[in-house]
C-alpha positions, 0 to 999 in steps of 0.5 A: 499499499505504501508503495502505491502511495509513493508511486502516486506522489512521484507520478504527480510530481513528474506530471507537474508543469515545470516552470523556468525562472529567469530570462527566456531562452533566445531561440530566435536571431532577434536581439533583446534591447537592454534599456539602462536605468539612468536615474533611480532615486527613492526616499522612504521616511520613517512616517510612511512618506516616500518619493520616487523618481525613475528615468530610463534610457528610452525616455520613460520618466516616473515621478511619484510621492505618497503619504499615509494621509488617507482614511485609516492610514491609506497611502495617498499617491500623486505623480506623473509619468511620461514616455514617447508613443510608438508614433512619436507622440509625447505622452504625459499622464498626471495622476492622484490615487486616493480614497476616490481611486486612481484619477489620471489626467492627460490630454490623450485620454478619451473623454466621454461625449457631451449628453446629446440633448437636455433632460426634459423637466418631466423626467427630472420631476419623476426622478425627484418624486421617486427619490422622495417615495424611497426616502419616505419608505425608508423612514417608515421602515426604520421607524417600525420594529422589523424582526424578520423579512416579510414572507409575502409582498403586499398588493401594488398600491 
């Protein structure tokens, strides 16, 4: 029995995928471009603040700073990065990452089109009326003692 268990474990080990770490083998005649790091400045303060500035030989630049000023000590980051697109267009993206998420700003980012027409007043009135109904329903439910969810829904009103 022990022999069968050991044989099964060995079969699983042999059948497991073999991962290779490190650079991939260079089977083609294509040269791999090595991009030098021209600048890599990192400053980490004791209170959690940091500054980072990286420049590469192919024109990529990243500047970023952060501090634990967000809610519950979350890190708030600000910075920018730039590079040259394949078509030669310079790309600059400024960003903030805080409790509202990642917020990039760039002239090259797509922008949603303007709403094609104004919203009619009767639609706005209906939306406001529905919000008032929801608020009234929430007030009435919160003022009642609810021990368990209702099993049946009442008839429409």
